C-alpha positions as CSV (number, residue, x, y, z in Angstrom):
1,M,0.0,0.0,0.0
2,T,1.4,3.4,-1.0
3,V,1.1,6.6,0.9
4,D,-0.6,9.5,-0.8
5,T,0.6,13.0,0.0
6,N,-2.8,13.8,1.4
7,T,-2.1,11.3,4.2
8,L,1.0,13.4,4.9
9,A,-1.1,16.5,5.7
10,T,0.4,18.0,8.8
11,P,-1.6,17.5,11.9
12,G,-1.6,20.1,14.6
13,G,1.6,20.4,16.4
14,I,3.5,17.6,14.5
15,S,5.2,19.9,12.0
16,D,7.1,21.6,14.8
17,P,10.7,21.4,13.6
18,G,11.7,21.3,17.3
19,L,10.9,17.6,17.4
20,I,13.7,16.7,14.9
21,K,16.0,19.2,16.6
22,L,15.3,17.4,19.9
23,V,16.3,14.0,18.5
24,N,19.4,15.7,17.0
25,K,20.3,17.0,20.5
26,L,19.8,13.5,22.0
27,Q,22.1,12.0,19.4
28,D,24.7,14.6,20.1
29,V,24.5,14.0,23.8
30,F,25.3,10.3,23.6
31,T,27.9,10.7,20.8
32,T,29.8,13.5,22.7
33,V,30.0,11.5,25.9
34,G,31.3,8.5,24.0
35,V,29.0,5.8,25.4
36,N,26.8,3.3,23.7
37,N,23.4,4.9,23.2
38,P,21.0,3.0,25.5
39,I,18.0,4.8,23.9
40,D,16.6,3.7,20.6
41,L,16.2,7.1,18.9
42,P,14.0,7.7,15.8
43,Q,16.1,8.1,12.8
44,I,16.1,7.4,9.0
45,V,18.7,4.8,8.1
46,V,19.9,4.7,4.4
47,V,20.7,1.2,3.1
48,G,21.5,-0.1,-0.4
49,S,24.2,-1.7,-2.5
50,Q,27.4,0.0,-3.5
51,S,26.2,1.1,-6.9
52,S,22.6,1.9,-6.0
53,G,23.1,5.7,-5.9
54,K,22.8,6.3,-2.1
55,S,25.3,9.2,-2.1
56,S,23.6,11.0,-5.0
57,V,20.2,10.8,-3.3
58,L,21.7,12.3,-0.1
59,E,23.5,15.1,-2.0
60,N,20.3,15.9,-3.9
61,I,18.4,16.2,-0.6
62,V,21.1,18.5,0.8
63,G,21.5,20.3,-2.5
64,R,25.4,20.3,-2.3
65,D,28.3,18.1,-3.2
66,F,30.0,17.0,0.0
67,L,30.2,13.2,0.2
68,P,33.4,11.3,-0.6
69,R,33.4,9.5,-4.0
70,G,35.5,6.9,-5.7
71,S,35.7,3.2,-6.5
72,G,35.1,0.5,-3.9
73,I,33.8,1.2,-0.4
74,V,33.8,5.0,0.1
75,T,31.5,5.2,3.1
76,R,33.4,3.2,5.7
77,R,31.9,4.6,8.9
78,P,28.2,5.5,9.6
79,L,27.6,9.1,8.8
80,V,24.9,10.7,11.0
81,L,23.6,13.5,8.8
82,Q,21.5,16.1,10.6
83,L,19.9,18.6,8.3
84,I,18.7,21.8,9.9
85,N,16.6,24.4,8.1
86,R,17.8,27.9,8.8
87,P,16.3,31.0,7.1
88,A,18.6,32.9,4.8
89,T,20.2,36.1,6.2
90,A,20.9,39.4,4.5
91,D,24.4,39.9,3.2
92,S,26.6,41.4,5.9
93,N,30.2,42.6,6.3
94,G,32.9,40.0,6.7
95,V,31.5,37.7,4.1
96,D,34.7,37.6,2.2
97,E,36.6,36.6,5.3
98,K,34.4,33.5,5.9
99,L,34.7,32.4,2.3
100,A,38.3,33.3,1.8
101,G,40.4,30.6,0.1
102,S,37.3,28.5,-0.6
103,T,37.5,26.0,-3.5
104,D,33.7,25.6,-3.5
105,K,32.1,27.8,-6.1
106,A,28.7,27.4,-4.5
107,A,30.0,28.5,-1.0
108,N,27.9,31.1,0.8
109,T,27.3,32.3,4.3
110,D,23.9,30.8,4.6
111,E,25.0,27.2,4.3
112,W,27.7,25.5,6.4
113,G,28.5,22.2,8.1
114,E,29.7,21.4,11.6
115,F,31.3,18.2,12.9
116,L,30.6,17.1,16.4
117,H,34.2,16.1,16.9
118,I,35.3,19.7,16.0
119,P,32.8,21.8,18.0
120,G,32.5,25.4,17.0
121,Q,34.2,25.2,13.6
122,K,32.0,26.0,10.6
123,F,32.8,24.6,7.2
124,Y,31.4,26.9,4.5
125,D,33.5,25.1,1.9
126,F,31.7,21.8,1.3
127,N,34.8,20.4,-0.4
128,K,36.5,20.7,3.0
129,I,33.6,18.8,4.5
130,R,34.4,15.9,2.1
131,E,38.1,16.1,3.1
132,E,37.3,16.1,6.8
133,I,35.1,13.0,6.4
134,N,37.9,11.3,4.6
135,R,40.5,12.4,7.3
136,E,38.3,11.3,10.2
137,T,37.5,8.0,8.5
138,E,41.2,7.2,8.0
139,A,42.0,8.3,11.5
140,K,39.8,5.5,12.8
141,V,40.1,2.7,10.2
142,G,43.3,3.6,8.3
143,R,43.8,3.9,4.6
144,N,42.8,0.3,3.8
145,A,39.2,-0.7,3.1
146,G,38.3,-1.7,6.6
147,I,35.1,-0.4,8.2
148,S,34.2,0.8,11.7
149,P,30.8,1.2,13.5
150,A,31.9,4.4,15.2
151,P,29.7,7.2,13.6
152,I,30.7,10.6,12.3
153,N,28.2,13.2,13.2
154,L,27.8,16.0,10.6
155,R,25.3,18.8,11.0
156,I,24.4,20.9,7.9
157,Y,22.6,24.3,8.2
158,S,20.9,25.5,5.1
159,P,17.8,27.4,4.0
160,N,17.4,24.8,1.2
161,V,16.9,21.7,3.4
162,L,14.1,20.4,5.5
163,N,14.8,19.2,9.1
164,L,15.9,15.6,8.7
165,T,18.2,13.1,10.5
166,L,19.7,10.5,8.1
167,V,22.2,7.8,8.8
168,D,24.3,6.9,5.8
169,L,25.8,3.4,6.0
170,P,28.4,1.5,3.9
171,G,27.0,0.1,0.7
172,L,26.4,-3.7,0.6
173,T,29.1,-5.6,-1.3
174,R,29.5,-9.2,-2.2
175,V,33.1,-9.9,-3.3
176,P,36.1,-8.4,-1.5
177,V,38.2,-6.3,-3.8
178,G,41.9,-5.4,-3.4
179,D,42.9,-5.2,0.2
180,Q,39.4,-5.4,1.6
181,P,38.9,-7.9,4.5
182,R,37.8,-11.3,3.3
183,D,34.7,-11.1,5.5
184,I,33.8,-7.6,4.3
185,E,30.3,-8.6,3.3
186,R,29.5,-10.0,6.8
187,Q,31.0,-7.0,8.5
188,I,28.9,-4.5,6.5
189,R,25.8,-6.7,6.8
190,D,26.2,-6.9,10.6
191,M,26.7,-3.2,10.9
192,I,23.6,-2.4,8.9
193,L,21.5,-4.9,10.8
194,K,22.6,-3.3,14.1
195,F,21.1,0.0,12.9
196,I,17.9,-1.2,11.1
197,Q,16.8,-3.8,13.6
198,K,15.9,-1.1,16.1
199,S,12.2,-0.7,16.1
200,N,12.4,3.1,16.0
201,A,14.5,3.2,12.8
202,I,12.8,4.1,9.5
203,I,14.6,2.2,6.7
204,L,15.3,4.1,3.5
205,A,16.0,1.3,1.1
206,V,17.7,2.6,-2.1
207,S,17.3,0.4,-5.2
208,P,18.3,1.0,-8.8
209,A,15.2,0.9,-11.0
210,N,17.0,-0.7,-13.9
211,V,17.6,-3.9,-11.9
212,D,14.9,-6.4,-10.9
213,L,13.4,-5.2,-7.6
214,A,13.5,-8.8,-6.3
215,N,17.3,-8.6,-6.5
216,S,17.6,-5.4,-4.4
217,D,20.1,-5.9,-1.6
218,G,18.6,-3.0,0.4
219,L,15.0,-4.3,0.3
220,K,16.2,-7.8,1.0
221,L,18.0,-6.7,4.2
222,A,15.0,-4.5,5.2
223,R,12.6,-7.4,4.8
224,E,14.7,-9.4,7.3
225,V,13.9,-6.9,10.2
226,D,10.7,-5.5,8.8
227,P,8.9,-8.4,7.0
228,E,5.6,-6.5,6.8
229,G,7.1,-3.4,5.3
230,Q,5.7,-1.2,8.1
231,R,8.7,1.1,8.5
232,T,10.5,0.8,5.2
233,I,10.3,3.5,2.4
234,G,11.7,2.6,-1.0
235,V,13.7,5.0,-3.2
236,L,14.1,4.0,-6.9
237,T,17.1,5.5,-8.5
238,K,18.3,5.5,-12.2
239,V,14.7,5.7,-13.4
240,D,16.0,7.5,-16.5
241,L,18.3,4.6,-17.4
242,M,15.5,2.0,-17.7
243,D,14.9,0.3,-21.1
244,E,12.6,2.0,-23.5
245,G,9.0,1.2,-22.8
246,T,9.6,0.1,-19.2
247,D,8.6,2.1,-16.1
248,V,8.2,1.7,-12.3
249,V,4.4,2.4,-12.2
250,D,3.6,-1.1,-10.9
251,I,6.2,-0.8,-8.2
252,L,4.8,2.7,-7.2
253,A,1.3,1.2,-7.0
254,G,2.6,-1.5,-4.6
255,R,1.9,-4.4,-6.9
256,I,5.4,-5.9,-6.8
257,I,6.8,-5.5,-3.2
258,P,4.3,-3.4,-1.2
259,L,5.6,-1.0,1.4
260,R,3.3,0.9,3.8
261,L,5.3,4.1,3.3
262,G,5.5,3.5,-0.5
263,Y,8.2,4.3,-3.1
264,V,9.6,7.5,-4.5
265,P,11.4,7.5,-7.9
266,V,14.3,9.9,-8.3
267,V,16.8,10.8,-11.0
268,N,20.4,11.4,-10.0
269,R,23.3,12.8,-11.8
270,G,25.2,10.3,-13.9
271,Q,29.0,9.7,-13.5
272,R,29.6,12.0,-16.5
273,D,27.6,14.8,-14.9
274,I,29.6,14.4,-11.7
275,D,32.9,14.4,-13.6
276,N,31.8,17.6,-15.5
277,K,30.8,19.1,-12.1
278,K,27.2,19.6,-13.1
279,P,25.5,21.7,-10.3
280,I,22.9,19.9,-8.2
281,N,20.4,22.7,-8.9
282,A,20.6,22.0,-12.6
283,A,20.3,18.2,-11.8
284,L,17.2,18.9,-9.8
285,D,15.7,20.9,-12.7
286,A,16.5,18.1,-15.1
287,E,14.9,15.6,-12.7
288,K,11.7,17.7,-12.6
289,A,11.7,18.0,-16.4
290,F,12.1,14.2,-16.7
291,F,9.1,13.4,-14.6
292,D,6.9,16.2,-16.0
293,N,7.5,15.1,-19.6
294,H,7.6,11.2,-19.2
295,K,4.3,9.7,-20.3
296,A,4.2,7.2,-17.4
297,Y,5.0,9.7,-14.7
298,R,3.6,13.1,-15.9
299,N,0.3,12.5,-14.1
300,K,2.1,11.7,-10.9
301,S,5.0,14.0,-11.2
302,S,4.2,15.8,-7.9
303,Y,4.8,12.4,-6.1
304,C,8.2,11.9,-7.8
305,G,11.6,13.5,-7.5
306,T,14.0,14.5,-4.7
307,P,12.0,17.5,-3.3
308,Y,9.0,15.3,-2.7
309,L,11.2,12.6,-1.1
310,A,12.6,15.2,1.3
311,R,9.2,16.5,2.3
312,K,7.9,13.0,2.7
313,L,10.9,11.9,4.9
314,N,10.5,15.1,6.9
315,L,6.8,14.4,7.7
316,I,7.3,10.7,8.3
317,L,10.2,11.4,10.7
318,M,8.2,14.0,12.6
319,M,5.2,11.7,12.9
320,H,7.4,8.9,14.0
321,I,9.1,11.1,16.7
322,K,5.7,12.2,17.9
323,Q,4.6,8.6,18.4
324,T,7.7,7.4,20.1
325,L,8.4,10.4,22.3
326,P,6.5,9.0,25.4
327,E,8.5,5.8,25.1
328,I,11.7,7.7,24.8
329,K,11.0,9.7,27.9
330,S,10.2,6.5,29.8
331,R,13.4,4.7,28.6
332,I,15.5,7.7,29.5
333,S,14.0,7.9,33.0
334,N,14.4,4.1,33.6
335,S,18.0,4.0,32.3
336,L,18.9,7.1,34.4
337,Q,17.5,5.4,37.5
338,K,19.4,2.1,36.7
339,Y,22.8,3.7,36.1
340,T,22.4,6.0,39.1
341,Q,21.8,3.0,41.3
342,E,24.8,1.2,39.9
343,L,27.0,4.3,40.3
344,E,25.9,4.5,44.0
345,S,26.8,0.9,44.5
346,L,30.2,1.4,43.0
347,G,30.8,4.2,45.5
348,P,32.9,7.4,45.0
349,S,36.5,7.0,43.8
350,M,37.9,8.7,47.0
351,L,36.5,7.5,50.3
352,G,38.8,9.2,52.8
353,N,41.0,7.7,55.6
354,S,42.2,4.2,54.7
355,A,42.3,3.0,58.3
356,N,38.7,4.0,58.9
357,I,37.5,2.4,55.7
358,V,39.2,-1.0,56.5
359,L,37.9,-0.8,60.1
360,N,34.4,-0.1,58.9
361,I,34.5,-3.0,56.4
362,I,35.8,-5.4,59.0
363,T,33.1,-4.4,61.4
364,E,30.4,-4.6,58.7
365,F,31.6,-8.1,57.6
366,T,31.6,-9.5,61.2
367,N,28.1,-8.1,61.8
368,E,26.9,-9.7,58.6
369,W,28.6,-13.0,59.6
370,R,26.8,-13.1,62.9
371,T,23.5,-12.0,61.3
372,V,23.6,-14.8,58.7
373,L,24.5,-17.5,61.2
374,D,21.7,-16.4,63.6
375,G,19.1,-16.2,60.8
376,N,18.5,-12.4,61.3
377,N,19.4,-11.5,57.8
378,T,17.1,-9.0,56.2
379,E,17.5,-10.7,52.8
380,L,16.0,-14.1,53.8
381,S,15.2,-16.4,50.9
382,S,11.8,-17.9,50.5
383,T,13.1,-20.5,48.0
384,E,16.1,-22.2,49.7
385,L,17.8,-22.7,53.0
386,S,20.8,-20.4,53.7
387,G,23.3,-19.5,56.4
388,G,22.6,-21.1,59.9
389,A,19.6,-23.0,58.6
390,R,21.9,-25.1,56.4
391,I,24.1,-25.9,59.4
392,S,21.0,-27.0,61.3
393,F,20.1,-29.2,58.3
394,V,23.6,-30.8,58.6
395,F,23.1,-31.5,62.3
396,H,19.5,-32.7,62.4
397,E,19.1,-34.4,59.0
398,L,22.4,-35.5,57.6
399,Y,24.3,-36.3,60.8
400,S,21.3,-37.6,62.7
401,N,20.3,-40.0,59.9
402,G,23.9,-40.9,59.2
403,V,24.4,-42.1,62.8
404,K,21.1,-43.8,63.0
405,A,22.0,-45.7,59.8
406,V,25.0,-47.4,61.5
407,D,24.0,-51.0,62.2
408,P,26.3,-52.8,64.7
409,F,25.3,-56.2,63.2
410,D,26.2,-55.4,59.5
411,Q,29.8,-56.2,60.4
412,V,29.4,-58.5,63.4
413,K,27.6,-61.7,62.6
414,D,26.1,-64.3,64.9
415,V,29.1,-66.7,64.4
416,D,31.5,-63.9,65.2
417,I,29.6,-63.2,68.5
418,R,29.7,-66.9,69.3
419,T,33.5,-66.9,68.8
420,I,34.0,-63.8,71.0
421,L,31.8,-65.5,73.7
422,Y,34.1,-68.6,73.7
423,N,37.2,-66.5,73.6
424,S,36.1,-64.2,76.4
425,S,35.3,-67.2,78.7
426,G,38.8,-68.5,78.6
427,S,39.6,-72.1,79.6
428,S,36.3,-72.6,81.5
429,P,33.0,-72.7,79.8
430,A,30.9,-69.7,80.8
431,L,27.9,-70.3,83.1
432,F,26.4,-66.9,82.3
433,V,26.5,-64.5,79.3
434,G,29.9,-62.8,79.4
435,T,30.2,-59.1,80.2
436,T,33.6,-59.0,78.5
437,A,32.2,-60.1,75.2
438,F,29.5,-57.5,75.4
439,E,31.9,-54.6,76.2
440,L,34.3,-55.7,73.5
441,I,31.7,-55.7,70.8
442,V,30.1,-52.5,72.0
443,K,33.4,-50.6,72.1
444,Q,34.3,-51.7,68.6
445,Q,30.9,-50.4,67.3
446,I,31.1,-47.1,69.2
447,K,34.4,-46.4,67.4
448,R,32.6,-46.6,64.1
449,L,30.7,-43.4,65.1
450,E,33.9,-41.4,64.8
451,E,33.9,-41.2,61.0
452,P,30.3,-39.7,60.6
453,S,31.0,-37.4,63.5
454,L,34.2,-36.0,61.9
455,K,32.3,-35.9,58.6
456,C,29.7,-33.7,60.3
457,A,32.3,-31.3,61.4
458,S,33.7,-31.2,57.8
459,L,30.3,-30.5,56.4
460,V,29.8,-27.6,58.8
461,Y,33.2,-26.2,57.8
462,D,32.1,-26.4,54.1
463,E,28.9,-24.5,55.0
464,L,30.9,-21.8,56.7
465,V,33.1,-21.4,53.6
466,R,29.9,-21.2,51.5
467,I,28.6,-18.4,53.7
468,L,32.0,-16.6,53.4
469,T,31.9,-16.9,49.6
470,Q,28.4,-15.4,49.5
471,L,29.3,-12.5,51.7
472,L,32.4,-11.7,49.7
473,G,30.3,-11.8,46.5
474,K,28.8,-8.4,47.2
475,Q,29.7,-5.3,45.2
476,L,31.8,-3.8,47.9
477,Y,34.3,-6.6,47.8
478,R,34.4,-6.8,44.0
479,R,35.4,-3.2,44.2
480,Y,38.5,-4.0,46.3
481,P,39.9,-7.4,45.0
482,G,43.0,-7.1,47.3
483,L,40.8,-6.7,50.3
484,K,38.5,-9.5,49.3
485,E,41.4,-11.9,48.8
486,K,42.9,-10.9,52.2
487,I,39.6,-11.4,54.1
488,H,39.1,-14.8,52.3
489,A,42.6,-16.0,53.2
490,V,42.5,-14.8,56.8
491,V,39.0,-16.3,57.4
492,I,39.9,-19.6,55.8
493,S,43.0,-19.9,57.9
494,F,40.9,-19.0,60.9
495,F,38.4,-21.8,60.1
496,K,41.2,-24.3,59.7
497,K,42.7,-23.3,63.0
498,A,39.3,-23.7,64.7
499,M,38.9,-27.2,63.1
500,E,41.7,-28.7,65.1
501,P,40.1,-28.3,68.6
502,T,36.7,-29.2,67.0
503,N,37.9,-32.5,65.6
504,K,39.8,-33.3,68.8
505,L,36.7,-32.7,70.9
506,V,34.6,-34.8,68.6
507,K,37.1,-37.6,68.8
508,D,37.2,-37.2,72.5
509,L,33.4,-37.6,72.7
510,V,33.7,-40.9,70.8
511,A,36.6,-42.0,73.0
512,M,34.7,-41.2,76.2
513,E,31.8,-43.4,75.1
514,S,34.1,-46.3,74.1
515,C,36.3,-45.9,77.2
516,Y,33.6,-46.5,79.8
517,V,30.5,-48.6,79.2
518,N,27.9,-47.5,81.7
519,T,25.7,-50.6,82.1
520,G,23.9,-48.7,84.9
521,H,22.3,-46.3,82.5
522,P,18.6,-46.0,83.3
523,D,17.6,-46.7,79.7
524,F,19.8,-49.7,79.4
525,L,18.2,-53.2,79.1
526,N,20.0,-55.2,81.8
527,G,21.0,-58.8,81.5
528,H,18.1,-60.3,83.4
529,R,15.6,-58.5,81.3
530,A,17.3,-59.5,78.1
531,M,17.5,-63.2,79.2
532,A,13.8,-63.1,80.0
533,I,12.9,-61.7,76.6
534,V,14.9,-64.4,74.8
535,N,13.5,-67.2,76.9
536,E,10.0,-66.0,76.3
537,K,10.8,-66.0,72.6
538,H,12.1,-69.5,72.5
539,N,9.7,-71.0,75.1
540,P,6.5,-69.0,75.1
541,S,4.4,-69.7,78.2
542,R,1.3,-71.6,77.6
543,P,-2.0,-69.9,78.5
544,V,-3.3,-70.9,82.0
545,Q,-6.2,-73.3,81.7
546,V,-9.3,-72.1,83.6
547,D,-12.1,-74.1,85.0
548,P,-15.1,-73.1,83.0
549,K,-17.4,-73.6,86.0
550,T,-15.5,-71.8,88.7
551,G,-13.2,-69.6,86.6
552,K,-10.2,-70.6,88.7
553,P,-6.9,-71.8,87.1
554,L,-6.6,-75.6,87.0
555,A,-3.9,-77.2,89.1
556,N,-0.9,-79.2,87.7
557,T,-0.5,-77.1,84.5
558,P,2.7,-78.3,82.9
559,R,5.4,-75.7,82.7
560,A,7.9,-75.2,79.9
561,A,11.2,-76.6,80.7
562,S,14.2,-74.2,80.8
563,P,16.4,-74.7,77.9
564,T,19.4,-74.6,80.1
565,L,18.2,-77.6,82.1
566,V,17.7,-79.9,79.1
567,A,20.4,-82.6,79.1
568,S,22.1,-83.4,75.9
569,G,22.3,-87.1,75.1
570,D,24.7,-89.0,73.1
571,G,22.7,-88.6,69.9
572,D,23.1,-86.1,67.1
573,S,23.3,-83.2,69.6
574,G,27.0,-83.9,69.9
575,N,27.6,-82.7,66.4
576,S,26.0,-79.3,66.9
577,G,27.6,-76.3,68.6
578,F,31.0,-74.7,68.2
579,F,33.0,-77.9,67.9
580,G,30.4,-80.0,66.2
581,S,32.0,-79.9,62.8
582,F,35.4,-80.6,64.2
583,F,34.4,-84.0,65.4
584,A,31.7,-84.8,63.0
585,A,33.8,-86.5,60.4
586,K,35.9,-88.5,62.8
587,N,35.1,-92.0,64.0
588,K,35.6,-93.1,67.6
589,K,38.9,-94.7,66.8
590,K,40.4,-91.4,65.7
591,A,38.7,-89.6,68.5
592,A,40.3,-91.9,70.9
593,A,43.7,-91.1,69.3
594,M,43.3,-87.4,70.5
595,E,44.9,-85.7,67.6
596,P,46.2,-82.2,68.3
597,P,43.9,-79.2,67.3
598,P,44.7,-77.6,63.9
599,P,46.8,-74.4,63.8
600,T,43.7,-72.3,63.1
601,L,40.6,-73.3,65.0
602,K,37.4,-71.7,63.7
603,A,33.7,-72.3,64.3
604,S,32.0,-74.0,61.5
605,G,29.1,-75.9,62.9
606,T,25.6,-74.6,63.4
607,L,24.7,-72.8,66.6
608,S,23.4,-75.0,69.3
609,E,20.2,-74.0,71.2
610,R,22.3,-72.6,74.1
611,E,24.6,-70.7,71.8
612,N,21.6,-69.2,70.0
613,I,20.1,-68.0,73.2
614,E,23.4,-66.5,74.4
615,V,24.0,-64.7,71.0
616,E,20.5,-63.3,71.0
617,V,21.0,-62.0,74.6
618,I,24.3,-60.3,73.6
619,K,22.7,-58.8,70.5
620,L,19.8,-57.4,72.6
621,L,22.3,-55.8,75.1
622,I,24.4,-54.4,72.3
623,S,21.4,-52.9,70.5
624,S,20.1,-51.3,73.7
625,Y,23.4,-49.7,74.7
626,F,24.4,-48.7,71.1
627,N,21.1,-46.9,70.7
628,I,21.9,-45.0,74.0
629,V,25.3,-44.0,72.6
630,K,23.8,-42.9,69.2
631,R,21.3,-40.6,71.0
632,T,24.2,-39.2,73.1
633,M,26.3,-38.6,70.0
634,I,23.4,-37.0,68.0
635,D,23.0,-34.6,70.9
636,M,26.6,-33.9,71.9
637,V,28.5,-33.7,68.6
638,P,26.5,-30.7,67.2
639,K,27.1,-29.0,70.6
640,A,30.8,-29.6,70.3
641,I,30.9,-28.3,66.8
642,M,28.9,-25.2,67.7
643,L,31.2,-24.5,70.7
644,N,34.6,-24.9,69.0
645,L,33.7,-23.9,65.4
646,V,30.5,-21.9,64.8
647,S,30.2,-19.9,68.0
648,F,33.9,-19.5,68.2
649,T,34.0,-17.9,64.7
650,K,31.1,-15.6,65.7
651,D,32.9,-14.4,68.8
652,E,36.5,-14.2,67.6
653,M,36.1,-13.2,63.9
654,Q,36.5,-9.5,64.3
655,K,39.6,-9.9,66.6
656,E,41.2,-12.3,64.0
657,L,40.6,-9.9,61.1
658,L,41.9,-6.9,63.0
659,E,45.1,-8.8,64.0
660,N,45.8,-9.9,60.5
661,M,44.6,-7.0,58.4
662,Y,44.7,-3.8,60.4
663,R,48.3,-2.9,59.6
664,Q,49.1,0.6,58.4
665,S,51.7,-0.5,55.8
666,E,49.1,-2.7,54.0
667,L,46.0,-0.6,54.1
668,D,46.6,1.3,50.8
669,D,47.2,-2.0,49.0
670,L,44.1,-3.5,50.4
671,L,42.0,-0.6,49.1
672,K,43.4,-0.6,45.6
673,E,40.3,-0.7,43.3
674,S,39.9,-3.3,40.6
675,D,40.3,-2.1,36.9
676,Y,36.8,-3.2,36.3
677,T,35.4,-0.9,39.1
678,I,37.4,2.1,37.8
679,R,36.3,1.5,34.2
680,R,32.7,0.8,35.1
681,R,32.4,3.8,37.4
682,K,33.7,6.0,34.6
683,E,31.2,4.4,32.2
684,C,28.3,4.9,34.6
685,Q,29.3,8.5,35.3
686,Q,29.3,9.2,31.6
687,M,26.0,7.5,31.1
688,V,24.4,9.3,34.1
689,E,25.7,12.6,32.7
690,S,24.4,11.9,29.2
691,L,21.0,10.6,30.4
692,G,20.7,13.5,32.8
693,R,21.2,15.9,29.9
694,A,18.9,13.8,27.7
695,S,16.2,14.0,30.4
696,E,16.5,17.8,30.5
697,I,16.1,17.9,26.7
698,V,12.9,15.7,26.5
699,S,11.4,17.4,29.6
700,Q,11.2,20.6,27.5
701,V,8.6,18.9,25.3
702,Q,5.2,18.6,26.9
């Protein structure tokens, strides 16, 4: 769909040239400060292939020759061209002085250019503008064919221009020529995309009319970022060079590749005209005559040519600025707030007395350390455990479950207990369950609790290091890397020093439990009770028979015989028990020979009934006492770790840091800022300065 000039009728307030001047000021602000522009400003970006006639279109709009020309890539840096309409002034004295030595025949006092990198200097000679563009380009990218994204800002004042802001970019090329970089096509493409992909950029796609529009490099690139053609305006050059009988009427009507902003055909000077220095005024007259007299365009001649293109661009840009101004104000405000906060977090470059700064940082760090461990941190997370809560998790989940999972009988089997029982009874068979065997096994199992207890201390140490790392991750410590490293080294050394008495106390707790077995503990299942439980299990008492008439128990109820009173006969029972297997394979003759016992005598027979009972009693006693020890360790080990490690660091942290860091000779080195902080502060200061000025500029427009 094309745009009729009637749709470009100026609504109230939009035609104010101050809007375009406002955007020009914003561009100057960010370019002068030398920072990446965080605000997407409305601007017209000119794209096209190398031979499409971009330079001629721009010169026709300005009405003067001022752009570099030649073979290959001439535009090697973006040129931000700000056209400012300025009424002509009456001739005054001193005109000859301004134009003295000018090589530009068209030079006059009403038209001049100014470069942002040379503030205050006016170029009345437009040939010198061309020379300055070349000089500034070579200063940045050298004499070879390299390109740079750093823009050159040129402002042209003239009574013959409309207020416009155009960005001229390098022409698209496909094959590197001469000493051009091998990836020159990709470099130019990336640079153009960086400009036109911004939503506030209006794309001026220049295409030669004597080439199939489907092959237009400028339109192809524009369609990548603006597939609907909502912010692309087409310019058709070389209309006068089309074959006889052909025209661009179908393109103008939007029947080929439709663009919402439409197309404008123009006629530029040819190479011969440029070589012969044909004035642009004459070229514009020839352009007007061409469209007025061409049979295909004479009815639409008012919509063709460079003057119409300039008016159309002026109105489109002003309407676009008017639409985007509220968003620009909002972005400037948000960006200013963001960079101001970052600048405050970076702090001023000079803070004052070094000793006071280090003292304050140490005090703040130790206060934060206590706060995090106590759970009084104001930045409490609602998604994960942190600080002291993680240490509590280590104590009451990891360590508690780890200790409870230790099973004394996963290493000591029934046959092992039987062997220990025989060994502990010495040369005389035991009449009762041996205390020695019980204590021996219990002490062995208690020692197994040392490993998870030390592991618990190690896990708490890891959590303290984790908290340290989190605290040192704050902006303040990134600012002073030397101070951060020193605090980290001192605190880690402090932790390691505290771990020695912590581990010793934990080991001592285990040693205390294994040193003395307190069978008088009120929760301990004593031997008599254990024996009764086992007997009940093996010989459950029969229910007492009751006389159904009287309800009294019947007399002479048979009682279960005690297993210890059952006499063993001479039958197979002789082959069970500890030595059963030793004699099982031997006949009486060999038994009578009394052969000596083998060098290694191990139990191999099945447990006898008596042995079964004794083993079960021992196991009951071991389980009872071991559970008491487990509960004691689950209670005492966290207390030991808290005493010698966690609470100790809370109480002694500040003293340790002061002793190792508060030394006058080292203070300045500790407060040496990182290169990143210095660079970032400078960037933020520049950004805050530029955004502050930008905010003042946009606040003038209501």
